[in-house]
C-alpha positions in Angstrom: -169.7 -49.4 -59.8 -167.4 -51.5 -57.7 -166.2 -54.8 -59.1 -163.9 -55.7 -56.2 -164.2 -59.0 -54.4 -166.6 -59.2 -51.5 -166.7 -61.3 -48.3 -170.2 -62.2 -47.1 -168.8 -62.6 -43.6 -168.0 -58.9 -43.2 -171.6 -57.8 -44.0 -172.6 -57.6 -40.4 -173.0 -55.1 -37.5 -169.5 -53.9 -36.6 -170.8 -51.6 -33.8 -172.2 -48.1 -33.6 -169.3 -45.9 -32.5 -169.1 -43.2 -35.2 -166.2 -41.3 -33.6 -163.9 -40.0 -36.3 -166.0 -41.7 -39.0 -166.3 -38.7 -41.3 -165.7 -40.3 -44.7 -168.5 -41.8 -46.8 -168.0 -43.8 -50.0 -171.1 -43.8 -52.1 -171.4 -46.2 -55.0 -174.5 -46.4 -57.2 -175.8 -50.0 -57.7 -175.4 -51.4 -61.3 -175.7 -47.7 -62.4 -175.9 -48.0 -66.2 -178.3 -50.9 -66.1 -180.4 -49.3 -63.4 -180.7 -46.1 -65.4 -182.0 -48.2 -68.3 -184.6 -49.9 -66.1 -185.8 -46.5 -64.9 -186.2 -45.4 -68.5 -188.0 -48.6 -69.5 -189.8 -50.0 -66.4 -190.9 -53.1 -68.4 -187.3 -54.3 -68.0 -187.6 -54.6 -64.2 -186.7 -58.1 -63.0 -185.0 -59.0 -66.3 -181.3 -59.5 -66.9 -180.1 -56.2 -68.4 -176.6 -56.0 -70.0 -175.1 -52.8 -71.3 -173.0 -53.6 -74.4 -173.8 -54.7 -77.9 -171.8 -56.0 -80.8 -169.9 -59.2 -81.0 -166.6 -57.4 -80.5 -167.6 -55.2 -77.6 -167.2 -55.8 -73.9 -169.9 -55.5 -71.2 -170.0 -52.0 -69.7 -172.5 -53.0 -66.9 -174.8 -55.7 -65.9 -177.7 -55.6 -63.4 -177.8 -58.1 -60.5 -180.3 -60.3 -62.4 -177.7 -60.7 -65.1 -174.9 -61.4 -62.7 -176.7 -64.5 -61.4 -175.9 -66.0 -64.9 -172.2 -65.1 -64.5 -172.2 -61.9 -66.5 -169.9 -59.2 -65.3 -168.5 -55.9 -66.6 -165.5 -56.1 -68.9 -166.6 -59.5 -70.2 -166.8 -59.9 -74.0 -170.4 -59.4 -75.1 -170.1 -62.6 -77.1 -169.5 -64.6 -73.9 -172.3 -62.7 -72.1 -174.7 -63.8 -74.8 -173.7 -67.4 -74.4 -174.1 -67.2 -70.6 -177.3 -65.3 -70.7 -179.1 -65.6 -74.1 -182.3 -64.4 -72.6 -180.6 -61.1 -71.5 -181.7 -57.7 -72.7 -178.6 -56.2 -74.4 -178.6 -52.4 -74.7 -176.1 -50.0 -76.2 -174.2 -47.6 -74.0 -175.9 -44.2 -73.7 -173.3 -42.0 -71.9 -175.2 -38.8 -72.5 -178.2 -40.2 -70.6 -176.1 -41.7 -67.8 -174.2 -38.4 -67.3 -177.6 -36.6 -67.1 -178.8 -38.9 -64.4 -175.4 -38.7 -62.7 -175.8 -34.9 -62.5 -179.1 -35.3 -60.7 -177.6 -37.9 -58.3 -174.6 -35.6 -57.4 -177.0 -32.7 -56.9 -178.6 -34.7 -54.1 -175.2 -35.4 -52.6 -174.4 -31.7 -52.7 -177.4 -30.9 -50.5 -175.3 -32.5 -47.7 -171.9 -31.0 -48.4 -169.7 -29.6 -51.2 -166.7 -31.7 -49.9 -167.2 -34.4 -52.6 -164.5 -36.2 -54.6 -165.9 -37.4 -57.9 -164.4 -40.8 -58.7 -166.6 -41.6 -61.7 -170.1 -41.0 -63.0 -171.5 -43.3 -60.3 -169.1 -43.1 -57.4 -167.7 -40.6 -55.0 -166.1 -39.9 -51.6 -167.7 -37.4 -49.2 -166.1 -35.7 -46.2 -168.9 -34.9 -43.9 -166.9 -33.4 -41.1 -168.4 -29.9 -41.5 -171.9 -31.3 -42.3 -172.0 -33.0 -38.9 -172.7 -29.7 -37.3 -176.2 -30.0 -38.9 -176.7 -33.7 -39.4 -175.1 -34.9 -36.1 -174.3 -38.4 -37.4 -172.7 -39.8 -40.6 -175.2 -42.7 -40.3 -178.1 -40.2 -40.5 -176.5 -38.7 -43.6 -176.1 -42.2 -45.3 -179.7 -43.1 -44.5 -180.9 -39.8 -46.0 -178.8 -40.1 -49.2 -180.0 -43.7 -49.9 -183.6 -42.8 -49.2 -183.6 -39.6 -51.2 -181.8 -41.0 -54.2 -184.4 -43.8 -54.3 -187.4 -41.5 -53.8 -186.4 -39.0 -56.4 -184.7 -41.1 -59.0 -185.8 -44.7 -58.3 -182.2 -45.8 -58.0 -180.3 -47.5 -55.2 -176.8 -46.9 -53.9 -174.6 -48.5 -51.3 -172.7 -46.4 -48.7 -169.6 -47.2 -46.7 -168.8 -45.1 -43.5 -165.4 -45.1 -42.0 -162.5 -42.9 -40.8 -160.6 -43.1 -44.2 -161.2 -43.6 -47.9 -159.8 -47.2 -48.0 -162.1 -48.6 -45.4 -165.1 -46.6 -46.6 -164.7 -48.0 -50.1 -164.3 -51.6 -48.9 -167.3 -51.1 -46.7 -169.5 -49.8 -49.6 -168.4 -52.7 -51.8 -169.3 -55.2 -49.2 -172.6 -53.5 -48.4 -173.9 -54.1 -52.0 -176.5 -54.0 -53.2 -178.6 -51.3 -51.7 -176.8 -51.4 -48.3 -174.9 -49.4 -45.7 -172.0 -50.5 -43.6 -170.3 -48.6 -40.8 -166.9 -49.6 -39.7 -165.9 -48.0 -36.4 -162.3 -46.6 -36.4 -161.2 -49.0 -33.7 -162.1 -52.0 -35.9 -160.6 -50.9 -39.2 -157.6 -53.2 -39.0 -159.8 -56.2 -38.0 -162.1 -55.4 -40.9 -159.4 -55.2 -43.6 -157.7 -58.4 -42.3 -160.8 -60.4 -43.5 -160.2 -59.2 -47.1 -158.2 -60.8 -49.9 -155.2 -58.6 -50.9 -156.8 -58.1 -54.4 -159.7 -56.2 -52.6 -157.4 -53.3 -51.9 -158.0 -50.6 -54.5 -155.1 -50.4 -56.9 -153.9 -54.0 -56.4 -153.8 -55.4 -60.0 -152.6 -58.7 -61.5 -148.9 -57.7 -61.4 -149.0 -56.7 -57.7 -150.9 -59.8 -56.8 -148.4 -62.0 -58.6 -145.6 -60.3 -56.8 -147.3 -61.0 -53.5 -148.2 -64.6 -54.5 -144.4 -65.2 -54.7 -144.3 -64.4 -51.0 -147.3 -66.6 -50.2 -149.5 -63.6 -49.5 -153.2 -63.9 -50.5 -154.9 -62.1 -47.6 -154.4 -58.7 -46.0 -153.9 -60.4 -42.7 -150.8 -62.2 -44.1 -149.6 -58.9 -45.6 -149.8 -57.3 -42.2 -147.3 -59.7 -40.8 -144.6 -58.0 -42.9 -142.8 -54.9 -41.9 -142.8 -52.0 -44.4 -139.4 -52.7 -45.8 -140.4 -56.3 -46.6 -143.6 -55.1 -48.3 -141.6 -52.6 -50.5 -139.2 -55.4 -51.5 -142.1 -57.7 -52.4 -143.8 -55.2 -54.7 -140.6 -53.5 -55.9 -141.9 -49.9 -55.3 -141.4 -47.7 -52.3 -144.6 -45.7 -53.0 -146.8 -48.8 -53.6 -145.2 -50.6 -50.8 -145.8 -47.8 -48.3 -149.4 -47.6 -49.4 -149.9 -51.3 -49.1 -148.2 -51.4 -45.7 -150.6 -48.8 -44.4 -153.6 -50.5 -46.0 -152.8 -53.8 -44.3 -153.3 -52.1 -41.0 -156.5 -50.3 -42.1 -154.8 -47.0 -42.6 -155.0 -44.5 -45.5 -153.4 -41.1 -45.7 -155.2 -39.8 -48.7 -157.6 -36.9 -48.1 -160.8 -36.3 -50.0 -159.8 -34.2 -52.9 -162.7 -31.9 -54.0 -161.2 -30.5 -57.2 -158.9 -33.2 -58.4 -156.8 -32.3 -61.5 -157.2 -34.5 -64.5 -154.8 -37.5 -64.3 -154.9 -38.8 -67.9 -156.4 -38.2 -71.3 -156.5 -40.7 -74.1 -158.4 -42.4 -76.9 -158.8 -46.0 -78.0 -160.9 -48.0 -80.5 -161.6 -51.6 -81.2 -161.0 -53.0 -84.7 -164.0 -54.4 -86.6 -161.7 -57.5 -87.1 -158.5 -58.6 -85.4 -155.5 -57.5 -87.5 -151.8 -58.1 -87.8 -151.4 -55.2 -90.3 -149.0 -52.7 -89.0 -150.4 -50.1 -91.3 -153.9 -50.6 -89.9 -152.7 -50.3 -86.3 -150.6 -47.2 -87.1 -153.5 -45.6 -88.9 -155.7 -46.1 -85.8 -152.9 -44.8 -83.5 -152.6 -41.7 -85.7 -156.3 -41.0 -85.1 -155.8 -41.7 -81.4 -153.0 -39.2 -81.2 -154.9 -36.6 -83.1 -158.0 -37.0 -80.9 -155.9 -37.0 -77.7 -153.8 -33.9 -78.7 -156.9 -32.0 -79.7 -158.4 -32.7 -76.2 -155.2 -31.6 -74.5 -155.2 -28.3 -76.4 -158.9 -27.7 -75.7 -158.2 -28.1 -72.0 -155.0 -26.1 -72.1 -152.9 -29.0 -70.9 -149.5 -30.5 -71.7 -148.6 -34.2 -71.3 -145.2 -35.5 -70.5 -145.9 -39.3 -70.5 -147.5 -41.2 -73.4 -148.6 -44.9 -73.1 -149.4 -47.2 -75.9 -152.2 -49.6 -75.2 -152.9 -52.8 -77.1 -155.4 -55.6 -76.5 -154.6 -58.9 -78.3 -157.1 -61.2 -79.9 -157.0 -63.4 -76.7 -158.1 -60.3 -74.7 -154.7 -60.0 -73.0 -153.7 -56.3 -72.4 -150.2 -54.9 -72.9 -148.9 -51.4 -72.6 -145.7 -49.4 -72.8 -145.0 -45.9 -71.6 -142.4 -43.2 -72.4 -141.8 -40.0 -70.5 -140.6 -37.2 -72.7 -138.1 -34.6 -71.6 -140.4 -31.9 -72.9 -144.2 -32.0 -72.4 -146.4 -31.7 -75.4 -149.9 -31.2 -76.8 -148.9 -32.1 -80.4 -150.4 -35.1 -82.2 -147.2 -35.3 -84.3 -145.0 -35.6 -81.2 -147.3 -38.2 -79.7 -147.4 -40.2 -82.8 -143.7 -40.2 -83.2 -143.2 -41.6 -79.7 -146.1 -44.1 -80.1 -144.5 -45.5 -83.3 -141.3 -46.1 -81.3 -143.2 -47.9 -78.6 -145.0 -50.1 -81.0 -141.7 -51.1 -82.6 -140.3 -51.9 -79.2 -143.3 -53.9 -78.2 -143.8 -55.9 -81.4 -140.5 -55.7 -83.4 -140.5 -56.3 -87.1 -137.6 -57.0 -89.5 -139.2 -54.7 -92.2 -142.0 -52.2 -92.5 -144.1 -54.6 -94.5 -143.8 -57.5 -92.1 -147.0 -58.3 -90.1 -147.1 -57.7 -86.4 -146.4 -60.6 -84.2 -149.8 -60.6 -82.6 -153.4 -60.1 -83.8 -154.6 -56.8 -82.4 -158.2 -56.3 -81.2 -157.9 -52.8 -79.8 -155.3 -50.0 -79.9 -155.1 -46.7 -78.2 -153.0 -44.2 -76.3 -153.2 -42.5 -72.9 -151.3 -39.3 -71.9 -150.5 -38.5 -68.3 -148.2 -36.4 -66.2 -150.4 -33.5 -67.2 -149.6 -29.8 -66.5 -151.2 -26.5 -67.2 -150.0 -25.2 -70.6 -150.1 -21.6 -69.4 -147.8 -22.1 -66.4 -145.5 -24.9 -67.6 -142.1 -23.8 -68.5 -140.8 -25.5 -71.6 -137.2 -25.8 -72.8 -137.2 -25.9 -76.6 -135.8 -29.1 -78.1 -134.5 -29.8 -81.5 -134.1 -33.6 -81.5 -137.4 -34.7 -82.9 -137.6 -35.6 -86.6 -141.1 -36.5 -87.5 -140.0 -38.2 -90.8 -137.2 -40.2 -89.3 -137.8 -43.9 -88.9 -138.6 -45.0 -85.4 -135.5 -45.0 -83.2 -133.3 -42.8 -85.5 -132.3 -39.5 -84.3 -132.0 -36.5 -86.6 -128.5 -35.3 -87.5 -127.2 -31.9 -86.0 -127.2 -30.4 -89.5 -130.9 -31.0 -89.8 -132.0 -29.6 -86.5 -132.7 -26.1 -87.7 -135.1 -27.4 -90.3 -136.7 -29.8 -87.8 -137.3 -26.8 -85.4 -139.1 -24.9 -88.2 -141.1 -28.0 -89.1 -142.1 -28.4 -85.4 -143.3 -24.8 -85.3 -145.3 -25.2 -88.4 -146.8 -28.5 -87.2 -148.0 -26.9 -83.9 -149.5 -24.0 -85.9 -151.2 -26.4 -88.3 -152.7 -28.4 -85.5 -154.1 -25.3 -83.8 -155.6 -24.1 -87.1 -157.3 -27.5 -87.4 -158.8 -27.0 -84.0 -160.4 -23.8 -85.2 -161.8 -25.5 -88.3 -163.2 -28.4 -86.2 -164.9 -25.9 -83.9 -166.7 -24.3 -86.8 -167.5 -27.3 -89.0 -167.4 -30.3 -86.6 -164.6 -32.5 -85.3 -164.8 -34.9 -88.3 -164.5 -32.1 -90.9 -160.7 -32.4 -91.2 -158.0 -34.8 -90.1 -154.3 -34.3 -89.5 -152.1 -36.5 -91.7 -149.2 -37.5 -89.5 -146.5 -39.5 -91.3 
């Protein structure tokens, strides 16, 4: 489900020239909430909010709930104040995935050139399908009609010559709409958007552009590429933004996209400043993440610590290792260092400088464990305090300990497969 800003002025007829418009972006409307209404028809017309518990956040809200100001990622406690009459339901991912499979099965009747973005969103390259369907507009009409007839759900479709404009079009077609943007009008279309509408533009990028007085894409388009790069401080992001400001996007539809990240996070039942409580949770996160990496035969080179404070502010710190890993012990060793750097303490017993609401980790820079060449390293001492390197005289024993640790973790995987994933936990110090 798209949460990007919309501009009512762009929801209009932009013309009917479909030349080169072979990219569709399909976004289900309020998917989780709509699935629940289909399961319980008596909820039709009522504000439905997915998310329960005073410390949870809203996972989804239908359009009836949004009229009260409820949006996804909002704390459930605030959503209850805004919409006390709302129907609050727990997240049921198993059910949503089952419905999603039926939705994508419909899409696959058109083409197999589909890039899954999420459970309720995808890009579709219909170039080959046009030999049968003749028009991308005909495909979009058929998809919307068929999804509704078979599943009782609605979706919005954007049609354009590239992924950027197709996504912006579907966002602005919501709910239950379709928007074609002819290739010749891409630049005119994006110039009506605020910069934050461009996918990938977050608060940090927006602040950087604010310093240059840039709020709208039309203003961004007045800069040359070098100036955009200077503004955002990144050649890659600057190049992408420069192209976007002119309605251009070089990204192809990727049918079999490799996994980009794997992680685990959890919310505390009460906000805490206890370093021990946070480290205990991070230990679980590292164990869960490493187990998933091994199950998928992946190695991770970058680990990111994620914290959410009591005021709901998010902070994160990342570290890229010289040697990729799938070991919980290695991940936890680096996460401890990141926590110390982010919230320094004078002693182990001193409370953290912030109350923590949520903690977790994400691993990225993933590679196939079977084909990744690994240079052995001897510089990781799992028992050393954060930031202290092991001495050369201890490196041999560290190497042996590392090998035993990896063997132990793989043995735990076997036990979990047989007796359940909660049957045994790895105690990482």
